[in-house]
C-alpha positions as CSV (number, residue, x, y, z in Angstrom):
1,M,-0.6,49.2,17.9
2,R,0.4,51.2,15.2
3,D,3.1,53.9,16.0
4,I,1.7,57.4,16.7
5,V,3.5,60.1,15.7
6,I,3.2,63.3,17.1
7,T,3.8,66.3,15.4
8,N,5.3,69.9,17.1
9,A,1.8,71.5,16.1
10,F,0.4,69.2,19.1
11,E,3.1,70.0,21.6
12,G,3.3,66.5,22.7
13,K,-0.4,66.0,22.8
14,I,-2.2,63.1,20.8
15,P,-5.2,64.6,19.2
16,L,-8.5,62.7,19.8
17,M,-8.8,61.3,16.4
18,E,-5.9,58.9,17.4
19,A,-8.0,57.5,20.0
20,V,-11.1,57.4,17.4
21,Y,-8.9,55.3,14.8
22,E,-7.7,52.8,17.5
23,L,-11.2,52.2,18.8
24,E,-12.9,52.1,15.3
25,K,-10.3,49.9,13.1
26,G,-11.7,49.1,10.3
27,K,-14.3,51.6,10.0
28,K,-14.6,54.8,8.0
29,I,-14.1,57.7,10.1
30,A,-14.2,61.4,9.1
31,G,-13.8,64.7,10.9
32,R,-16.2,67.6,9.8
33,G,-16.8,70.8,11.4
34,E,-19.5,69.7,13.4
35,G,-17.8,66.8,14.8
36,I,-15.9,63.4,14.4
37,Y,-18.3,60.5,12.1
38,V,-17.7,56.6,12.4
39,D,-19.4,55.0,9.2
40,D,-21.4,58.3,8.5
41,V,-22.8,58.6,12.1
42,L,-21.9,61.6,14.3
43,I,-20.2,60.6,17.7
44,E,-22.6,62.2,20.1
45,D,-21.0,60.7,23.4
46,Y,-16.7,61.0,23.6
47,T,-16.5,59.0,26.7
48,K,-14.7,56.0,25.6
49,Y,-12.4,58.0,23.4
50,E,-11.8,60.3,26.0
51,T,-10.8,57.3,28.0
52,K,-8.6,55.9,25.6
53,L,-6.9,59.4,24.8
54,A,-6.1,59.2,28.3
55,E,-4.3,56.0,28.1
56,M,-2.6,56.6,25.2
57,Q,-1.3,60.0,26.2
58,A,0.0,58.0,29.3
59,E,1.9,55.5,27.5
60,Y,3.5,58.2,25.1
61,D,4.6,60.4,28.3
62,L,5.9,57.3,29.9
63,R,8.2,56.5,26.9
64,G,9.6,59.9,26.8
65,Y,13.0,58.8,28.3
66,A,13.2,56.5,25.1
67,R,12.7,59.3,22.8
68,N,15.3,61.3,24.6
69,R,18.0,58.5,24.6
70,E,17.3,58.2,20.7
71,N,17.8,61.7,20.0
72,E,21.2,61.3,21.5
73,Y,22.7,57.8,21.0
74,P,25.5,57.1,18.6
75,S,24.1,57.3,14.9
76,I,24.5,53.9,13.0
77,Q,27.4,55.2,11.4
78,D,29.4,55.5,14.6
79,L,28.3,52.0,15.6
80,V,29.5,50.6,12.4
81,V,32.8,52.1,12.7
82,A,33.0,50.8,16.5
83,L,32.6,47.3,15.2
84,Y,36.1,47.5,13.6
85,D,37.9,49.7,16.4
86,T,38.1,48.8,19.9
87,D,38.9,52.4,21.3
88,D,36.0,53.7,19.0
89,K,33.4,50.7,20.5
90,S,34.7,51.8,24.3
91,A,33.9,55.4,23.4
92,I,30.2,54.3,21.8
93,E,29.9,52.5,25.1
94,A,30.7,55.3,27.3
95,K,28.4,57.6,25.4
96,R,25.6,55.1,25.7
97,A,25.8,54.8,29.1
98,A,25.8,58.4,29.7
99,V,22.4,58.8,27.7
100,K,20.9,55.9,29.8
101,L,22.2,57.9,32.9
102,K,20.7,61.0,31.9
103,Y,17.2,59.8,31.0
104,P,16.4,56.6,32.9
105,K,13.9,54.3,32.9
106,P,10.9,55.4,34.8
């Protein structure tokens, strides 16, 4: 499954178009004022796309802890420095443990 990038414009909500892309891989998809087209055919019934969207949104919401952890984990530079310094390594391990405690897996 390709990564879904959520922009601030959608406030953490996955656009319906992402579900269409996911279910119609390899087909020509276009959004126009009157609706969404798949291989130049207007979609009349969005039920299967809305169902897929709900699944995708649930998966995205479930992984919120991972996005929060990523923002607070030590940087790659901090990790490299910690490879050569025992005190730094202990500090990194403590910081990671605190972040995991703050954002537990569901």
